[in-house]
Backbone as XML, in Angstrom:
<?xml version="1.0"?>
<chain id="A" units="angstrom">
  <residue number="1" name="MET">
    <atom name="N" x="22.831" y="-6.749" z="-5.261"/>
    <atom name="CA" x="23.657" y="-5.618" z="-5.622"/>
    <atom name="C" x="23.331" y="-4.467" z="-4.683"/>
  </residue>
  <residue number="2" name="ASP">
    <atom name="N" x="24.341" y="-3.883" z="-4.088"/>
    <atom name="CA" x="24.141" y="-2.782" z="-3.152"/>
    <atom name="C" x="24.119" y="-1.445" z="-3.880"/>
  </residue>
  <residue number="3" name="ALA">
    <atom name="N" x="23.407" y="-0.504" z="-3.296"/>
    <atom name="CA" x="23.379" y="0.851" z="-3.851"/>
    <atom name="C" x="24.747" y="1.491" z="-3.681"/>
  </residue>
  <residue number="4" name="VAL">
    <atom name="N" x="25.114" y="2.345" z="-4.622"/>
    <atom name="CA" x="26.404" y="3.024" z="-4.561"/>
    <atom name="C" x="26.433" y="4.001" z="-3.396"/>
  </residue>
  <residue number="5" name="ASN">
    <atom name="N" x="25.357" y="4.751" z="-3.225"/>
    <atom name="CA" x="25.263" y="5.734" z="-2.141"/>
    <atom name="C" x="23.979" y="5.507" z="-1.356"/>
  </residue>
  <residue number="6" name="ASP">
    <atom name="N" x="24.002" y="5.941" z="-0.102"/>
    <atom name="CA" x="22.768" y="5.942" z="0.669"/>
    <atom name="C" x="21.818" y="6.959" z="0.049"/>
  </residue>
  <residue number="7" name="ARG">
    <atom name="N" x="20.550" y="6.672" z="0.037"/>
    <atom name="CA" x="19.568" y="7.589" z="-0.531"/>
    <atom name="C" x="18.899" y="8.362" z="0.595"/>
  </residue>
  <residue number="8" name="ALA">
    <atom name="N" x="19.690" y="9.054" z="1.359"/>
    <atom name="CA" x="19.165" y="9.820" z="2.484"/>
    <atom name="C" x="18.468" y="11.076" z="1.985"/>
  </residue>
  <residue number="9" name="ILE">
    <atom name="N" x="17.301" y="11.341" z="2.536"/>
    <atom name="CA" x="16.587" y="12.578" z="2.240"/>
    <atom name="C" x="16.880" y="13.532" z="3.380"/>
  </residue>
  <residue number="10" name="LEU">
    <atom name="N" x="17.481" y="14.650" z="3.031"/>
    <atom name="CA" x="17.863" y="15.621" z="4.044"/>
    <atom name="C" x="16.843" y="16.745" z="4.103"/>
  </residue>
  <residue number="11" name="GLY">
    <atom name="N" x="16.638" y="17.290" z="5.282"/>
    <atom name="CA" x="15.720" y="18.412" z="5.437"/>
    <atom name="C" x="14.301" y="17.933" z="5.708"/>
  </residue>
  <residue number="12" name="GLU">
    <atom name="N" x="13.463" y="18.898" z="5.992"/>
    <atom name="CA" x="12.079" y="18.603" z="6.356"/>
    <atom name="C" x="11.155" y="18.480" z="5.149"/>
  </residue>
  <residue number="13" name="GLY">
    <atom name="N" x="11.574" y="18.990" z="4.009"/>
    <atom name="CA" x="10.698" y="18.956" z="2.842"/>
    <atom name="C" x="9.662" y="20.065" z="2.908"/>
  </residue>
  <residue number="14" name="THR">
    <atom name="N" x="8.737" y="20.048" z="1.981"/>
    <atom name="CA" x="7.690" y="21.061" z="1.910"/>
    <atom name="C" x="6.563" y="20.688" z="2.863"/>
  </residue>
  <residue number="15" name="PRO">
    <atom name="N" x="6.163" y="21.613" z="3.732"/>
    <atom name="CA" x="5.077" y="21.304" z="4.672"/>
    <atom name="C" x="3.767" y="20.989" z="3.938"/>
  </residue>
  <residue number="16" name="GLU">
    <atom name="N" x="2.985" y="20.105" z="4.504"/>
    <atom name="CA" x="1.710" y="19.726" z="3.886"/>
    <atom name="C" x="0.803" y="20.932" z="3.691"/>
  </residue>
  <residue number="17" name="SER">
    <atom name="N" x="0.824" y="21.865" z="4.627"/>
    <atom name="CA" x="-0.031" y="23.052" z="4.510"/>
    <atom name="C" x="0.302" y="23.866" z="3.261"/>
  </residue>
  <residue number="18" name="THR">
    <atom name="N" x="1.556" y="23.887" z="2.860"/>
    <atom name="CA" x="1.953" y="24.600" z="1.645"/>
    <atom name="C" x="1.367" y="23.921" z="0.416"/>
  </residue>
  <residue number="19" name="TRP">
    <atom name="N" x="1.412" y="22.591" z="0.389"/>
    <atom name="CA" x="0.819" y="21.847" z="-0.726"/>
    <atom name="C" x="-0.688" y="22.083" z="-0.779"/>
  </residue>
  <residue number="20" name="GLN">
    <atom name="N" x="-1.349" y="22.024" z="0.372"/>
    <atom name="CA" x="-2.797" y="22.224" z="0.410"/>
    <atom name="C" x="-3.168" y="23.617" z="-0.092"/>
  </residue>
  <residue number="21" name="HIS">
    <atom name="N" x="-2.416" y="24.623" z="0.315"/>
    <atom name="CA" x="-2.669" y="25.988" z="-0.134"/>
    <atom name="C" x="-2.526" y="26.079" z="-1.654"/>
  </residue>
  <residue number="22" name="GLY">
    <atom name="N" x="-1.497" y="25.476" z="-2.183"/>
    <atom name="CA" x="-1.282" y="25.491" z="-3.628"/>
    <atom name="C" x="-2.420" y="24.839" z="-4.392"/>
  </residue>
  <residue number="23" name="PHE">
    <atom name="N" x="-2.923" y="23.713" z="-3.884"/>
    <atom name="CA" x="-4.033" y="23.029" z="-4.551"/>
    <atom name="C" x="-5.318" y="23.847" z="-4.481"/>
  </residue>
  <residue number="24" name="ARG">
    <atom name="N" x="-5.520" y="24.563" z="-3.369"/>
    <atom name="CA" x="-6.712" y="25.415" z="-3.261"/>
    <atom name="C" x="-6.623" y="26.602" z="-4.211"/>
  </residue>
  <residue number="25" name="CYS">
    <atom name="N" x="-5.451" y="27.197" z="-4.322"/>
    <atom name="CA" x="-5.265" y="28.380" z="-5.173"/>
    <atom name="C" x="-5.203" y="28.029" z="-6.657"/>
  </residue>
  <residue number="26" name="HIS">
    <atom name="N" x="-4.762" y="26.829" z="-6.964"/>
    <atom name="CA" x="-4.596" y="26.403" z="-8.359"/>
    <atom name="C" x="-5.234" y="25.029" z="-8.546"/>
  </residue>
  <residue number="27" name="PRO">
    <atom name="N" x="-6.565" y="24.960" z="-8.526"/>
    <atom name="CA" x="-7.213" y="23.645" z="-8.640"/>
    <atom name="C" x="-6.951" y="23.000" z="-9.998"/>
  </residue>
  <residue number="28" name="THR">
    <atom name="N" x="-6.924" y="21.692" z="-9.990"/>
    <atom name="CA" x="-6.725" y="20.935" z="-11.218"/>
    <atom name="C" x="-8.018" y="20.966" z="-12.025"/>
  </residue>
  <residue number="29" name="PRO">
    <atom name="N" x="-7.941" y="21.361" z="-13.292"/>
    <atom name="CA" x="-9.168" y="21.386" z="-14.096"/>
    <atom name="C" x="-9.695" y="19.973" z="-14.337"/>
  </residue>
  <residue number="30" name="VAL">
    <atom name="N" x="-10.998" y="19.852" z="-14.391"/>
    <atom name="CA" x="-11.622" y="18.563" z="-14.660"/>
    <atom name="C" x="-11.912" y="18.493" z="-16.152"/>
  </residue>
  <residue number="31" name="ASN">
    <atom name="N" x="-11.352" y="17.491" z="-16.790"/>
    <atom name="CA" x="-11.535" y="17.316" z="-18.228"/>
    <atom name="C" x="-12.130" y="15.951" z="-18.510"/>
  </residue>
  <residue number="32" name="ASN">
    <atom name="N" x="-12.891" y="15.892" z="-19.546"/>
    <atom name="CA" x="-13.378" y="14.630" z="-20.059"/>
    <atom name="C" x="-12.277" y="14.082" z="-20.965"/>
  </residue>
  <residue number="33" name="ALA">
    <atom name="N" x="-11.977" y="12.808" z="-20.866"/>
    <atom name="CA" x="-10.905" y="12.224" z="-21.679"/>
    <atom name="C" x="-11.143" y="12.445" z="-23.165"/>
  </residue>
  <residue number="34" name="ALA">
    <atom name="N" x="-12.381" y="12.359" z="-23.604"/>
    <atom name="CA" x="-12.687" y="12.550" z="-25.028"/>
    <atom name="C" x="-12.346" y="13.967" z="-25.476"/>
  </residue>
  <residue number="35" name="ASP">
    <atom name="N" x="-12.488" y="14.943" z="-24.581"/>
    <atom name="CA" x="-12.139" y="16.325" z="-24.927"/>
    <atom name="C" x="-10.637" y="16.490" z="-25.146"/>
  </residue>
  <residue number="36" name="LEU">
    <atom name="N" x="-9.853" y="15.645" z="-24.506"/>
    <atom name="CA" x="-8.399" y="15.747" z="-24.634"/>
    <atom name="C" x="-7.908" y="15.269" z="-25.998"/>
  </residue>
  <residue number="37" name="VAL">
    <atom name="N" x="-8.608" y="14.316" z="-26.588"/>
    <atom name="CA" x="-8.149" y="13.757" z="-27.863"/>
    <atom name="C" x="-8.963" y="14.227" z="-29.063"/>
  </residue>
  <residue number="38" name="ARG">
    <atom name="N" x="-10.114" y="14.785" z="-28.822"/>
    <atom name="CA" x="-11.018" y="15.295" z="-29.871"/>
    <atom name="C" x="-11.226" y="14.263" z="-30.976"/>
  </residue>
  <residue number="39" name="ASP">
    <atom name="N" x="-10.821" y="14.548" z="-32.203"/>
    <atom name="CA" x="-11.075" y="13.638" z="-33.322"/>
    <atom name="C" x="-9.954" y="12.630" z="-33.564"/>
  </residue>
  <residue number="40" name="SER">
    <atom name="N" x="-8.925" y="12.657" z="-32.752"/>
    <atom name="CA" x="-7.796" y="11.752" z="-32.946"/>
    <atom name="C" x="-8.195" y="10.324" z="-32.572"/>
  </residue>
  <residue number="41" name="ARG">
    <atom name="N" x="-7.615" y="9.366" z="-33.244"/>
    <atom name="CA" x="-7.866" y="7.966" z="-32.931"/>
    <atom name="C" x="-6.663" y="7.332" z="-32.232"/>
  </residue>
  <residue number="42" name="THR">
    <atom name="N" x="-5.630" y="8.124" z="-31.983"/>
    <atom name="CA" x="-4.406" y="7.623" z="-31.366"/>
    <atom name="C" x="-4.014" y="8.532" z="-30.212"/>
  </residue>
  <residue number="43" name="ILE">
    <atom name="N" x="-3.565" y="7.928" z="-29.127"/>
    <atom name="CA" x="-3.013" y="8.720" z="-28.028"/>
    <atom name="C" x="-1.586" y="8.253" z="-27.778"/>
  </residue>
  <residue number="44" name="HIS">
    <atom name="N" x="-0.769" y="9.141" z="-27.301"/>
    <atom name="CA" x="0.610" y="8.822" z="-26.930"/>
    <atom name="C" x="0.788" y="9.213" z="-25.474"/>
  </residue>
  <residue number="45" name="ILE">
    <atom name="N" x="1.245" y="8.286" z="-24.680"/>
    <atom name="CA" x="1.481" y="8.542" z="-23.266"/>
    <atom name="C" x="2.966" y="8.377" z="-23.022"/>
  </residue>
  <residue number="46" name="VAL">
    <atom name="N" x="3.590" y="9.433" z="-22.548"/>
    <atom name="CA" x="5.024" y="9.428" z="-22.270"/>
    <atom name="C" x="5.192" y="9.381" z="-20.760"/>
  </residue>
  <residue number="47" name="ALA">
    <atom name="N" x="5.929" y="8.405" z="-20.285"/>
    <atom name="CA" x="6.131" y="8.232" z="-18.849"/>
    <atom name="C" x="7.623" y="8.152" z="-18.552"/>
  </residue>
  <residue number="48" name="PRO">
    <atom name="N" x="8.140" y="9.064" z="-17.731"/>
    <atom name="CA" x="9.568" y="9.066" z="-17.453"/>
    <atom name="C" x="10.034" y="7.941" z="-16.525"/>
  </residue>
  <residue number="49" name="HIS">
    <atom name="N" x="9.115" y="7.336" z="-15.787"/>
    <atom name="CA" x="9.486" y="6.278" z="-14.848"/>
    <atom name="C" x="8.559" y="5.080" z="-15.041"/>
  </residue>
  <residue number="50" name="PRO">
    <atom name="N" x="9.023" y="3.883" z="-14.716"/>
    <atom name="CA" x="8.159" y="2.707" z="-14.803"/>
    <atom name="C" x="6.902" y="2.908" z="-13.954"/>
  </residue>
  <residue number="51" name="ASP">
    <atom name="N" x="5.782" y="2.504" z="-14.466"/>
    <atom name="CA" x="4.466" y="2.582" z="-13.821"/>
    <atom name="C" x="3.854" y="3.976" z="-13.796"/>
  </residue>
  <residue number="52" name="ASP">
    <atom name="N" x="4.552" y="5.024" z="-14.242"/>
    <atom name="CA" x="3.965" y="6.368" z="-14.249"/>
    <atom name="C" x="2.733" y="6.429" z="-15.139"/>
  </residue>
  <residue number="53" name="GLU">
    <atom name="N" x="2.759" y="5.719" z="-16.254"/>
    <atom name="CA" x="1.608" y="5.754" z="-17.155"/>
    <atom name="C" x="0.389" y="5.115" z="-16.504"/>
  </residue>
  <residue number="54" name="ILE">
    <atom name="N" x="0.608" y="4.125" z="-15.649"/>
    <atom name="CA" x="-0.499" y="3.472" z="-14.956"/>
    <atom name="C" x="-0.988" y="4.331" z="-13.805"/>
  </residue>
  <residue number="55" name="LEU">
    <atom name="N" x="-0.076" y="4.787" z="-12.981"/>
    <atom name="CA" x="-0.460" y="5.569" z="-11.808"/>
    <atom name="C" x="-1.042" y="6.924" z="-12.180"/>
  </residue>
  <residue number="56" name="GLY">
    <atom name="N" x="-0.485" y="7.557" z="-13.194"/>
    <atom name="CA" x="-0.917" y="8.903" z="-13.536"/>
    <atom name="C" x="-2.007" y="8.986" z="-14.575"/>
  </residue>
  <residue number="57" name="CYS">
    <atom name="N" x="-2.155" y="7.973" z="-15.402"/>
    <atom name="CA" x="-3.072" y="8.072" z="-16.553"/>
    <atom name="C" x="-4.072" y="6.933" z="-16.644"/>
  </residue>
  <residue number="58" name="ALA">
    <atom name="N" x="-4.152" y="6.082" z="-15.653"/>
    <atom name="CA" x="-5.013" y="4.896" z="-15.759"/>
    <atom name="C" x="-6.466" y="5.249" z="-16.031"/>
  </residue>
  <residue number="59" name="GLY">
    <atom name="N" x="-6.991" y="6.268" z="-15.368"/>
    <atom name="CA" x="-8.387" y="6.653" z="-15.572"/>
    <atom name="C" x="-8.647" y="7.125" z="-16.987"/>
  </residue>
  <residue number="60" name="ILE">
    <atom name="N" x="-7.741" y="7.946" z="-17.506"/>
    <atom name="CA" x="-7.893" y="8.454" z="-18.872"/>
    <atom name="C" x="-7.784" y="7.308" z="-19.878"/>
  </residue>
  <residue number="61" name="ILE">
    <atom name="N" x="-6.807" y="6.432" z="-19.681"/>
    <atom name="CA" x="-6.639" y="5.291" z="-20.588"/>
    <atom name="C" x="-7.907" y="4.436" z="-20.590"/>
  </residue>
  <residue number="62" name="ARG">
    <atom name="N" x="-8.454" y="4.197" z="-19.414"/>
    <atom name="CA" x="-9.663" y="3.365" z="-19.323"/>
    <atom name="C" x="-10.844" y="4.023" z="-20.037"/>
  </residue>
  <residue number="63" name="GLN">
    <atom name="N" x="-11.022" y="5.331" z="-19.829"/>
    <atom name="CA" x="-12.117" y="6.037" z="-20.507"/>
    <atom name="C" x="-11.972" y="5.949" z="-22.021"/>
  </residue>
  <residue number="64" name="LEU">
    <atom name="N" x="-10.760" y="6.129" z="-22.514"/>
    <atom name="CA" x="-10.538" y="6.128" z="-23.959"/>
    <atom name="C" x="-10.604" y="4.728" z="-24.563"/>
  </residue>
  <residue number="65" name="ALA">
    <atom name="N" x="-10.382" y="3.703" z="-23.755"/>
    <atom name="CA" x="-10.420" y="2.329" z="-24.257"/>
    <atom name="C" x="-11.843" y="1.791" z="-24.378"/>
  </residue>
  <residue number="66" name="ARG">
    <atom name="N" x="-12.800" y="2.467" z="-23.750"/>
    <atom name="CA" x="-14.194" y="2.019" z="-23.827"/>
    <atom name="C" x="-14.719" y="2.139" z="-25.254"/>
  </residue>
  <residue number="67" name="PRO">
    <atom name="N" x="-15.516" y="1.178" z="-25.664"/>
    <atom name="CA" x="-16.111" y="1.280" z="-27.005"/>
    <atom name="C" x="-17.013" y="2.512" z="-27.113"/>
  </residue>
  <residue number="68" name="GLY">
    <atom name="N" x="-17.006" y="3.111" z="-28.291"/>
    <atom name="CA" x="-17.879" y="4.256" z="-28.533"/>
    <atom name="C" x="-17.197" y="5.510" z="-28.205"/>
  </residue>
</chain>
């Protein structure tokens, strides 16, 4: 099955230096997975695209799946 339209990306996009500056100015906080769920025994992971839950949350899921 062919795509209806070409998926051409137009323009240069955001320069890497802009992304790097943003990450330096707004660092991602480091959290322990247990701190995110506190006393809850259930987590819900919402992923808008296939594999997003694996790519974006695999480390957290693994930490929470460990016994204890």
